[in-house]
C-alpha positions in Angstrom: -0.1 -0.1 0.5 1.4 3.5 -1.0 1.6 6.3 1.4 -0.7 8.3 -0.3 -3.2 5.2 0.4 -2.5 4.6 3.6 -3.0 8.9 4.5 -6.5 8.2 2.7 -7.6 5.3 4.6 -6.0 6.6 7.9 -8.2 9.9 7.3 -11.5 8.2 6.7 -11.4 6.5 9.9 -10.9 9.7 11.9 -13.9 11.7 10.0 -15.6 8.2 10.8 -15.0 8.2 14.5 -16.0 12.3 14.5 -18.9 11.4 13.0 -19.9 8.9 15.5 -18.6 11.1 18.1 -21.4 14.0 16.9 -24.1 12.1 16.3 -23.5 10.7 20.1 -23.2 13.6 21.7 -26.5 15.1 19.5 -28.2 12.4 20.6 -27.3 12.8 24.2 -28.3 16.8 23.6 -31.8 15.4 22.2 -32.3 13.1 25.3 -31.9 15.5 27.6 -34.2 18.1 26.2 -36.8 15.8 24.5 -39.7 14.0 26.4 -39.8 10.7 25.6 -42.8 8.5 26.0 -43.0 6.0 29.2 -44.9 3.3 30.9 -45.8 4.3 34.2 -47.1 1.6 36.8 -48.3 2.3 40.4 -46.4 0.1 42.6 -49.1 -2.4 43.8 -49.6 -2.5 47.7 -50.0 -5.3 49.5 -51.4 -5.7 53.6 -49.7 -8.3 55.1 -50.5 -9.3 58.6 -47.2 -9.2 61.0 -48.8 -10.9 63.9 -50.0 -14.0 62.0 -47.2 -15.9 63.3 -46.0 -14.1 66.3 -45.8 -13.7 69.9 -47.5 -11.3 72.4 -45.5 -10.4 75.5 -46.9 -9.0 78.8 -44.3 -7.8 81.5 -45.0 -7.7 85.3 -42.3 -5.6 87.3 -42.0 -8.3 90.0 -40.9 -7.4 93.5 -41.1 -3.8 94.9 -37.5 -2.1 95.0 -36.8 -0.5 98.2 -34.2 2.4 97.6 -31.3 2.2 100.5 -32.1 -1.5 101.2 -28.4 -2.1 100.9 -26.6 -0.1 103.5 -23.4 -0.3 101.0 -24.9 0.7 98.1 -27.4 4.1 99.5 -28.3 4.8 96.3 -29.6 1.8 94.5 -32.8 0.7 94.9 -32.7 -3.5 95.7 -36.1 -5.2 95.3 -37.8 -6.8 98.8 -40.2 -10.0 99.4 -42.0 -11.7 95.7 -44.9 -10.3 94.2 -47.7 -13.2 92.9 -49.1 -13.1 90.0 -52.5 -13.8 88.4 -52.5 -14.5 84.8 -55.9 -14.5 82.7 -55.6 -16.5 79.2 -53.4 -19.0 78.1 -49.5 -17.9 78.5 -46.2 -19.1 79.4 -44.2 -17.8 82.8 -40.6 -17.0 82.5 -38.2 -14.8 84.5 -36.5 -12.1 83.4 -32.9 -11.5 83.9 -31.9 -8.7 86.3 -29.2 -6.3 86.1 -27.3 -7.9 88.8 -24.0 -10.7 88.9 -24.4 -13.6 86.5 -28.1 -11.7 85.4 -29.4 -12.6 88.4 -32.8 -11.0 89.3 -33.6 -10.5 92.5 -37.1 -8.6 91.7 -38.7 -11.8 90.0 -39.9 -9.8 87.1 -42.2 -12.0 85.2 -42.8 -12.1 81.0 -46.2 -13.8 80.1 -46.1 -15.0 76.6 -48.3 -16.4 74.4 -50.3 -16.1 70.6 -50.7 -12.7 69.3 -54.2 -12.7 69.1 -54.6 -14.3 72.0 -56.6 -12.5 75.3 -53.9 -12.7 77.5 -53.4 -10.5 80.4 -52.0 -10.5 84.3 -51.9 -8.6 87.4 -49.2 -8.7 90.6 -49.6 -8.0 94.1 -47.4 -8.0 97.2 -47.7 -7.5 100.8 -45.1 -5.4 102.2 -43.6 -6.0 106.1 -40.0 -4.4 106.5 -38.6 -2.3 109.7 -38.4 0.5 106.8 -41.3 -0.1 104.1 -45.0 -1.2 104.6 -47.8 -1.4 102.7 -49.6 -3.2 100.5 -48.9 -3.2 96.2 -50.6 -4.2 93.1 -50.2 -3.2 89.3 -51.4 -4.6 86.2 -48.6 -6.1 83.9 -48.5 -4.2 80.3 -47.2 -5.1 77.1 -44.2 -3.4 75.6 -44.0 -0.4 73.8 -41.8 2.2 72.4 -43.3 5.4 74.3 -45.0 5.5 77.4 -45.8 7.8 80.5 -46.1 7.6 84.2 -47.9 10.0 86.6 -47.2 10.0 90.5 -44.8 10.0 93.2 -41.9 12.4 94.3 -38.6 12.8 95.2 -38.8 15.0 99.0 -37.7 14.2 102.2 -39.2 10.7 103.1 -40.1 9.8 99.9 -38.5 7.6 96.9 -39.6 7.2 93.7 -38.0 3.7 91.4 -38.2 3.4 87.6 -38.7 -0.4 86.6 -37.7 -1.0 82.9 -38.3 -4.8 81.3 -37.1 -5.7 77.9 -38.8 -9.1 76.8 -37.2 -9.2 73.4 -33.9 -11.1 72.1 -32.4 -7.6 71.5 -31.3 -4.8 73.5 -33.2 -2.0 74.2 -31.7 1.8 74.3 -34.1 4.1 77.0 -34.1 8.0 77.2 -36.2 8.8 80.3 -37.2 12.6 80.3 -38.3 13.8 84.0 -40.7 16.8 84.3 -41.8 18.3 87.9 -43.7 21.1 89.3 -41.7 23.5 87.2 -41.5 22.1 83.7 -38.9 19.5 82.4 -36.0 18.5 84.3 -32.4 19.2 82.4 -30.9 15.8 83.0 -28.7 14.4 80.3 -27.5 11.4 82.7 -30.9 9.9 81.8 -30.1 9.4 78.2 -29.2 6.1 77.1 -30.3 3.6 80.0 -29.5 0.0 78.5 -31.8 -2.8 79.3 -30.5 -6.3 78.5 -32.5 -8.7 76.1 -34.7 -10.4 78.1 -33.7 -8.2 81.1 -34.6 -5.7 83.9 -33.2 -2.5 84.7 -34.2 -0.1 88.1 -33.6 3.1 87.9 -33.9 5.6 91.1 -35.2 8.7 90.1 -34.4 10.3 93.4 -30.8 10.4 92.1 -31.7 12.1 88.8 -34.4 14.3 90.3 -34.2 14.7 94.1 -36.0 17.2 95.7 -38.8 17.5 93.5 -42.8 17.4 95.0 -44.5 16.2 91.8 -42.8 13.7 89.1 -44.3 12.7 85.4 -41.9 10.5 83.4 -41.7 9.7 79.8 -40.1 6.6 78.5 -39.3 6.3 74.9 -37.0 3.4 73.3 -35.1 2.2 70.7 -34.0 -1.5 69.1 -36.7 -2.8 71.0 -39.9 -1.8 73.4 -40.1 -1.9 77.2 -42.6 -2.4 79.8 -42.3 0.5 82.4 -43.6 1.0 85.7 -42.9 3.3 89.0 -42.8 2.0 93.0 -43.1 4.4 95.2 -42.5 4.5 99.1 -42.6 6.8 102.2 -41.2 7.3 105.4 -42.2 9.8 108.2 -38.8 9.9 110.2 -37.7 6.2 109.9 -41.2 4.9 110.3 -43.0 3.2 106.9 -45.7 5.3 106.0 -47.2 3.0 102.3 -45.7 2.2 99.3 -47.5 2.4 95.9 -46.9 1.0 92.2 -47.8 3.3 88.9 -48.8 1.9 86.1 -47.9 3.3 82.4 -50.1 5.6 80.3 -49.8 5.1 76.3 -51.9 8.5 75.0 -52.8 12.1 76.2 -56.6 12.7 76.3 -58.8 15.2 77.0 -61.3 13.1 79.0 -59.4 11.1 81.2 -61.1 8.3 83.5 -59.8 6.9 86.4 -61.4 4.2 88.6 -61.2 3.5 91.9 -59.9 6.1 93.8 -60.5 6.2 97.2 -59.9 8.0 100.4 -60.7 5.7 103.4 -60.2 7.1 107.2 -61.4 4.5 110.1 -62.1 7.7 112.2 -65.5 8.1 111.1 -63.9 9.9 108.1 -62.3 12.1 110.4 -61.7 15.9 109.2 -59.5 18.6 110.0 -59.8 22.4 110.0 -58.8 24.4 106.9 -59.1 27.9 105.0 -62.1 26.9 103.4 -64.0 24.9 106.2 -63.5 20.8 107.3 -60.9 18.9 105.3 -59.8 15.4 104.9 -56.5 14.5 106.6 -54.9 13.2 103.9 -56.2 14.9 100.7 -56.8 13.1 97.5 -54.4 14.1 95.1 -54.7 15.1 91.7 -51.5 15.4 89.1 -52.1 16.5 85.5 -49.5 17.1 83.0 -50.0 18.5 79.2 -47.1 16.9 77.0 -47.8 19.4 74.1 -46.8 23.0 73.4 -50.2 24.8 74.5 -51.3 25.5 78.1 -54.9 24.7 79.1 -57.3 24.2 82.0 -58.8 21.0 83.4 -61.8 20.3 85.1 -61.8 17.5 87.6 -65.1 15.2 89.1 -66.1 12.8 91.3 -68.1 10.2 90.4 -70.5 7.5 92.2 -72.1 4.0 91.6 -75.4 6.1 91.4 -74.6 8.6 88.4 -74.0 11.6 90.7 -71.4 13.9 89.3 -69.2 16.1 91.5 -67.3 18.6 90.7 -63.9 19.1 93.0 -61.7 21.4 91.8 -60.2 22.5 88.3 -56.2 22.7 87.3 -54.5 25.8 85.3 -52.1 23.9 83.1 -48.6 24.9 81.8 -46.8 22.9 79.0 -44.9 20.0 80.1 -45.3 20.6 83.6 -47.3 18.8 86.6 -49.7 20.8 87.8 -51.9 19.6 91.0 -54.8 19.6 92.8 -55.4 18.5 96.7 -59.6 17.3 97.1 -59.6 18.5 100.5 -62.7 17.1 101.2 -63.7 13.8 99.0 -67.1 12.7 98.2 -67.6 10.0 100.1 -69.3 7.4 98.0 -67.6 8.1 95.1 -65.5 5.6 92.9 -63.6 7.4 90.3 -62.1 10.5 88.7 -63.2 11.9 85.7 -60.9 14.9 84.3 -61.8 16.7 81.2 -59.3 19.6 79.8 -59.2 21.5 76.8 -55.7 19.7 75.6 -54.9 16.5 75.7 -53.4 15.3 79.3 -52.0 12.4 81.3 -52.7 12.3 85.3 -52.6 10.1 88.4 -54.7 10.2 91.1 -53.3 9.7 94.8 -55.6 7.8 97.3 -55.2 6.4 100.8 -56.5 4.5 103.7 -55.9 4.8 107.2 -56.7 2.8 110.3 -55.6 4.1 113.7 -51.5 4.1 113.2 -51.2 2.3 110.0 -51.5 4.3 106.5 -51.4 3.2 103.0 -51.4 5.3 99.9 -52.1 4.4 95.9 -51.2 6.0 92.7 -54.3 5.6 90.7 -53.8 5.3 87.1 -56.0 6.0 84.3 -57.6 3.3 82.6 -58.2 2.7 78.6 -61.5 2.8 77.0 -62.6 -0.8 76.6 -64.7 -1.2 73.3 -68.3 -1.9 73.2 -68.6 -6.0 72.3 -65.3 -6.1 73.2 -64.8 -9.3 76.0 -61.5 -7.7 77.6 -59.9 -10.2 80.4 -59.8 -8.4 83.4 -57.7 -10.2 86.6 -59.0 -9.3 89.6 -56.2 -10.3 92.3 -57.3 -11.8 95.9 -59.3 -9.5 98.0 -60.0 -7.0 95.3 -63.3 -5.3 93.8 -63.7 -4.5 89.9 -64.6 -1.0 89.5 -66.8 0.0 85.8 -66.8 3.4 84.8 -69.5 4.6 82.2 -68.9 8.4 81.3 -70.9 8.3 77.9 -74.7 9.4 77.8 -76.3 6.0 77.5 -77.0 3.0 80.1 -74.2 0.2 79.8 -75.5 -3.3 80.1 -71.9 -4.8 81.6 -71.5 -8.4 81.7 -68.4 -10.2 83.8 -67.9 -13.4 83.8 -65.3 -16.0 84.9 -66.7 -17.4 88.4 -69.9 -16.0 89.1 -71.4 -14.2 86.1 -72.5 -11.0 86.8 -74.9 -9.1 84.7 -75.4 -5.0 85.7 -76.5 -1.7 83.9 -74.2 0.8 84.8 -75.7 4.2 84.4 -74.3 7.5 82.6 -71.6 9.2 84.8 -71.7 6.3 87.2 -68.7 4.0 88.3 -70.1 0.6 90.1 -68.2 -1.8 92.2 -68.9 -5.4 91.1 -67.6 -8.4 93.5 -65.6 -11.6 92.3 -62.1 -11.8 91.7 -59.8 -14.2 89.5 -59.6 -14.4 85.9 -62.5 -12.3 84.9 -63.5 -11.3 81.4 -65.5 -8.2 80.7 -68.1 -7.4 78.0 -69.8 -4.2 77.6 -72.8 -2.8 75.3 -71.2 1.0 75.2 -67.8 1.9 75.9 -66.9 1.5 79.4 -63.4 2.2 81.7 -62.5 -0.6 84.4 -60.0 -0.6 87.3 -59.7 -2.8 90.1 -58.8 -1.4 93.8 -57.6 -3.6 96.9 -59.1 -1.7 100.0 -57.9 -3.3 103.7 -57.7 -1.8 107.2 -55.3 0.9 106.5 -54.0 -0.8 103.2 -54.7 0.6 99.6 -53.9 -1.0 96.1 -54.7 -0.5 92.7 -54.3 -0.8 89.1 -56.2 -0.1 85.9 -57.8 -2.8 83.8 -55.4 -2.9 80.4 -57.2 -4.0 76.9 -54.5 -4.9 74.6 -52.4 -2.6 73.2 -53.2 -0.8 70.2 -50.3 -2.9 67.4 -52.4 -3.4 64.4 -49.8 -5.9 63.0 -50.7 -4.6 59.6 -47.3 -3.7 57.1 -48.3 -2.1 53.4 -45.3 -3.7 51.2 -44.7 -1.8 47.4 -44.2 -4.2 45.1 -43.1 -3.5 41.4 
């Protein structure tokens, strides 16, 4: 091939390359400026029920923890005694590990496990009698969740409050604890990141995090795994124990809060003492309320009885994220429940008491969740207790309680009635009702709300292409 032929052929190849490159560039420019037709298909939504093959857990806090029971660790709450558990429904009881040596758990915290759709409930009770701690305590066992609130207790002289956190899952839970008092949220960064081991329990003394607080509310949020939270509150007068109480958690702030079981019994014929407004109870009923939102508000507080008589006992002015309080100087003797009606969503707790001679006990009653009309709801009623059913609607509720001796009763609008019978009870009503359990003895008091199952829908939407 001559030099001229090689030159011509090389030039042709170069020219061809330039043409191809130019065409590609033009194509890119055209694609970037021209809307091409496209075929679009919306993702297909598929509903999956995640509870069909799952399990449901209910956690019981175990033995009551006493702050300073171990002299070598005065700032640590140590469980004392043993709590008994009443189970309603078919499930398997196991013991959670503790935070002690080799996972030992002196509290005996329990987890009840059953099928996800089962009617499962439990409650625990304990009689306490040590030189520094006395009273009867009872509380509902609850499902672990990722956010919950507790209202009650304090950390002033002679008053101790301990938070119990139970994790029934197979992975660790990282818990954020936010504490609120009469002045607002307490800035305590050391409450961040409490680790609760898998299938374990952790006790946290709030006296160390928030000392000298007259009233407390606690928000518990967790990541990694849900937890079950409760409070244990103990009171001493000098060195004399004067009662103990547990506090059951709440899930959702409401503008109307119903708290069944509240009482204020005094063996001295409802003895009263003078006050600025007239005779008053020796140990007034205390109502604590907090609004978790940004808006301030006002709450009216009412006591209701079995006949449907509603007594206004006071109002509470609410500042954002601040625990407000109302002392009811004279409690209506026949009242069996408290209703709080606010213009903003609130959480609440009510302290009642029982007195006989030198014996005193108290209980922080927690709000009950609504039992929907027609829903058969398990209600474990521990020995020596009474079931309280409240109807705050406008229509009479026909209530049937089964398990043991069946009882049928009409609960009038605005009434809260006491029903006898203990054990594995089940409540069904023609109208929405709220229920709680109260243990009242000679100078002893305890109680807990009936807990319909937490609202886990189990429905997961999966989008496919």
